[in-house]
N, C-alpha and C positions, 0 to 999 in steps of 0.2 A: 598150237600156234608156234611157229618157228621164230628165230631171232630176227630175221629179215622183216617179217610181218610186225613183230613187236617194235622194231625201230621205226617203221613207217607210221605205226600208231602213235608213238611218242612224238614224232615230228608233226603229225597232224594236230595233236593236242596243243603243242607249242604254237603252231601257226594260228589256230583258232582262239587261243587265249583261254581255253577251258581250265578251271582250277582243279577239277577232279573228274575222273572217268572210271566207272566200274563196268567190267565186261565179264560175263560168264558164258562159256561155250563148252559143250561136251564134258561137263564136270570140272573144267578148269576155270578158276576165277582170277581176274587180273584187275588191279587197282593202280591207276596212274594219278599221282598228285604232283602239282607244280609247287615248288618252294616259293615263298614270298621273299623277294630280295629288295631291300631299299636301295634305290639308285638316285643319288643327288643329281640335280639338273646339270648338264654339261655345257649348254650353249648360253651365251650372254643374252640371247634374244628372250630367254625365259625369266630374266632377272627384272623384277619390278622395283621401282623406287617408291617408297611410301610418300604420300602427298604431305607436304608441309603446310600447316595451317597458316593462313594469312594473318590471323590474329593470334599473337602470343598469349599464353596463359598469364593472367594477372595474379598478383600476390593474394588477393582476396578470395580466390577460388579454392582454397585449401589444398592446392597443389603447388609444386615448385614452379618458379618462373622459368619460362623457356618456350621453345617452339614445339608444337604438337606434330608428331608423325602419325598420319592416319592410314588406315588400311586401304590399299588400292583395289581390293576385291573382297568378295564374300568367301569364307572358308574356315579352316581350323588353324589356330595360332599355335606355333611350336617354337620353343626357345632354343632348340638344338637341332643339328642336322640329322641325328638319329634318335630313336626313342630313349636310349640310355646314354646318349652322348653328352659331351660337355656343352654347357649353355654358351650361346654365341656372345651375349653381352650381359653385364650386371650393372646395377645402379652404381654410378661413380666412374665407369669406364669411359676413356676418351675414344671417340670414334671419328673416322674421316669420311669424306664424301662417298667412297665406294665400299665402306664396310657393311657387311650383312648383319642386320639386327635380329631377324627372325625368319622363320619359314611359315608361309601360309599355304596349307594344302587345300586344293580345290579340284574336284573330279579326278582324284588320285594323281594330280600333278603337284610337285613340290615347287613353290614359287618363293625364291629368296627375296626378302625385302631389304633394300639398301637405305642408308641414311639420307643421302642427298645433301647433306651439310656436315661440316665438321663441328664437333662439340663434345659435351660430356652428358652421359645418360643421367638425367635427374629423376626420372620415374618410369617404371614399367607398369602400364595400366591394365594389362590383361594377364590372366593366369595361363600357364602352359596347358595345351590341349583343349582350350576353350574355343567355341565358335565365335567368329567375328563377322561383323557386317561391313558393307562398303562404307568408307569414310569414318569408321569408328576409330577413336583415338587409341593408339597403341603405346606410344612412348612420348616422353617429354625430354627434349634435348636443350640444354643450355649452350648457346653458341659460344665458341671460343672468342674471347675478346682480344683482338690484336691491337697493340698500341700503334696508333697512326699519328703521324705528324701533320699538322695543318700546312699544306703547301703554300698558302698565301702569306706574304710577309706581314708581320704585325705592324699596325700603324700606331704611332705614339704621339 
């Protein structure tokens, strides 16, 4: 097999998405293996926002008080962008509306899950690399309390 044929074979393997190919011909053996590369999502269209529970967690539930962020899809929960990477959030972290809390991988697609609200992470309810179901609670976020003035004049 000459270099031109080998290059064509490699291109065909890449196009087809085959992970490994073994060929033997006239006493020559060739093995082509594709490397697995983690590629975080690039487009905003793949970013999911966790659904926020309409009912906040009450103090009697043995969990911190706050709003529950639920999984918008079925998949595997990841706390970092890469397997050995830094965790995206920890308990006590302040988060904004567009901050990514975790990644849920489904069908080999990495789906970043955003907060959807500003606040402080009160609890992380799922362990890293565990499967999650649709609408399963993932995080509890205590909303930021902003001091607001009553615009109506006080009557005395």
